[in-house]
Steps between C-alpha positions, in 0.01 A plus 500: 500500500573459871308236695434741784335747261274214389408430864400861545294497181310188609406661831375817328310289246346295780372800694464741205630756747851644545421587861383151603788338312746728679357395838520130407863539384600728789609770254404859441254581225761704300735200516231273358418752224868529410543125465189470282630783275837328478335171398282675240809676360685169475208333320422804289127483572252625759375241748218709653238748382488785753147635540522768767568315824400167348715275286419215261721240333589540134500197270874447564443550872230231498735258324782572745262442792423152361856403401699677772435258792669215309821706484487557875437129553804417286714741700379347826569147381850585379588672827369208703692246294822703519463532878447126531813428297697747716374323813578152363132405482481430128434131575148569618176448311190698590188302409153651499176306490135523588406396853337175388809385310734604783305296755487169314655457156819706522671367820566156345673664206709728722606204712619307193700800381655551842606134510664532160657843557539547878721808461227710336277713720130489413260772607130428447261797497127414499250756365129498580404648161625444148536875448752524785701211357496663157615831646781330693624333184476824303715700744745214557409417861485132398704315238240246396136431582232232510129564453173343391436800275641549150693829475597465133296811428777710653795575275765462768394156637486156342269232645616140455253221593672250728223310681123471531240514774122506535243721668248338735203556720637470855286400798553371852521122528173491698312722254185348347657529152836346597421161344396642163720397208404787266318831539420814302541858617174590332313248715638653821444872453262527797753345742730695734838545327845625598695621198865602456560873520552722198851490359563135583548252213199304626285810469624568145419143395157500661390840373634432150328162469168626635513791254526251211186326625305823547515489882618762747624456856213724610261226383604290802255580779732465801869569446807605695849589370815420698872536434667299778507118459432454873185708480392313186542170685307630800200592285499146359555297814309707755246685288436214256525736206571379150840613374666539162869419489779318320682174560798713604319635806445361849690179422547416871129535574413279203763237583373477857140467370379821660404632157382327184546614140210423262538533120296781346325470166607849394867423586517146366850525354838602639649847489870566450755622752761739363862590562535875446827626357616847394528479123856630510589197713302259282680618185840486666425152632411374151815652351725338758360145488771247574519128415278267700644428842721811518361756743548871468710667769229758556268390786183636342558306179564189707167555672317547170655181368386307808145633463495391134626152588238459774230621264594240237520226762155583640357506149642153426349364821156641415516349151589161647209517742242551226425268211367775274754587233306784338580870513536643850256777582459757772291805574656832404646693792362852539711809456590740780196721450136401461361794310127565487348367181440767241142574411397248237437657162401177329388146575668206330284189500668160468264214415635150553336170410592211730408134551538466875357149530738389228758450772804508274431869434443620860842666509385731220162576656367442848839511676595832339155632588493382862854613581459836326814437295398687186420809708849474647691479171294746293697804379445811710734753340544673164186483291324313783583747781142629502327180393235325705510130412180299497554124473206288386533125544263281293493129583395242238463121500683452169713686248252553215316799653834658594620476139168648382520794740858573399377521142214731599746714706311435822817351649857627491673190634389138485626166638440222248571132448687387190218469242304821581837673539584407140157609380563844654810534282309478169488826307211580270545493124169683455550877523124553538498316835852521640589303813671653800861393489662356812849440632621192689724631781553206736416144593336430837519122548590192299428128507786341303344154464172628358267358765359842584208412271333162479186304409293359784213250495259378768668253732285211379528587130588227250734741321865416564696630202504781252373269230192433715399862438402421141139606439479642852422850634759695700406823678766769529524873576547635149810712431664377820837329535309172545330563165838549334631177656191304393523617137871419481447158655207404278686623192806292580288190570302552176181543702430865429197428276375203704453673836233762566605801706241692697558823688473551875373856500437585865810344648495482880733334748194410705330325206749340265238288327220712351144395574349260244846449352513219248876497473699180535796687643647840567822678404616732776800711592655488848376508768149414373588140420663466843188638668279255310728205577546609862146389589538160332235553234742537208835363384750585228432322175873462436759510780790573266611862435368699206525261202606792282805553718444873555544686829213703642559864589328822603611852417427870529367689202473881483311717254750645252386861549516466878851354486620783275338779703576362848813282490581592862166359615562175312842470667339575838250219447779256410695605810188426703481157329862420589437610859183289521681191375784554747249539784302188405808280479675628814215566746389206716144630541452576129326171421228539763454870422457443126260214572286736707517778243384278211279278720648172383636202690871545593572158349368620164713815524818310588442244224452773240775754572807335649565648842812308603665446158453123542493434123191284525347426162199705408594813695549850366807701592548878515643603164552851366742436214316491168567168325482588132572138404192378686284764335631407156428130559141577606446710189645231273257240631195728514523690170426183298170454685199661327415838655853562629678590178553863608726391784768443239492872413605619847811718474701359789766775489236770543257321729751375758669783691731361773664838569227589751585193708874562469453852636289372790749228595798737485330752726520273806 
């Protein structure tokens, strides 16, 4: 098959007309017909159906129309490379990137390469849309590319993450919102906006994220779209518009304080920046890896090596700048095309039970909810391509009602402290009234020294030791982690039958001591005991850690049927948890924001869930790894206490399923 015959075929297929193709090719119509017949004879199949004066593509013709351009692109690339070698220009690298990357991020890298290899010529080609960059890479006009958009969906290109950046709300320095530390797009939909034009990576990110949240760009009342950075800046500085952009854009204007970038709630985490490589080059580069320190003689491989080294160096610096040692998390970069959502054929409801004022669990509840993280990570392809997700968040003051609603199948996912978490793992031995089985898929937070639960007494109380509780009344939220701690403590101190326990039924942060309460003290889980002590009315009965020596922990429990039917949703929720923990521990404004969301004093929040990894006693830490040894120790101490015998029957191998968490962690 001759390449020129293929060129003729593609023109005829494009116009579906021999006459128009002949004009475009500057040939006669008989010449075009002859070349098509020659190609059909070579392939042994018809490429067109001839219907009078009209023609239509056959199945083979349709395939050749799709696959043929790649052959022409290969021919063009080979000819270009051969010509460059003939002209002695084979020591030149053509680098393509989006406009934003070319104006700020890329020049520093090019300068470092030029210093190291001054004899290599670098040609940087900026593209105002991702599609143009993709096309240039496909036809070989550039050797390597850089973009904010993931092009892994295309067979011929590999996207390697090499750095990160964030999207912001951008305003002029004298704008009325310039001093804000945190804003939400959804709160600003009536403002005048200037948005990046279609085809830009900023537009892909914005449109994709809004789609997840059920918002369209048309919902913004006053909006303009611009392509040129100078025009974008003019709208902001002179028109006082609000603008959406990335940290890669308008760096000079931001450094000189003309523009200000404000974090957005919907874009709370970083996105990734990618190096784009033809897969043929990526495979060849992996095959020809040389020992550390020995550079390849090929300039492009030298450049790739430098990019990789800079990427690792930047990553090390970022890790040193943050104290959080948990899993790194980022928002998923959109693909090249934002396709309209298919008409929903079904609605999938996800019901989640949270304890938002139990601060140690906020990363599994209110943070995911406020940042829209679950919406971001939910599966949107395969069996869920036509699914409309409906997320229902149910907030509770303690774990007991969450465990009950998991059993009654009113909740799919629940966040529970250690004792109610264990109770949810009990399976029924009575076939006439079977319980709903659950699966433990992750921890949320842990308190290694056990002070997450404690006993408090009025500040002026005469009680000063555990032994003083003999013949006294202690009020506690039944089936809570504090209840589990109290039973274990009294059992170990041989006080279990000498202390009366009474239930706090209508537990409220605003009223920790029920009216007409006759209790001598209270057993509470964090942060309730901190709230009570914060006002000076109560104190801990015992300052030492949990006398039973057990850590306190919270975890995520999922209904067994839900986990089996929707494993991708469970993984999505755990990815949202990891992202929420990363955000809380690495975002300076997180403490004040969470305090506002849960309406609790920032001091209480910081004392409960460690914000700076200071290792102060009594604080919880983000913890996703399931500690089977802790669970076993709790069961061993509780199952000997009357009413808890069934805890010993929990099948740990079946109940605990860490593979969901492993999948979530490995996906980042």
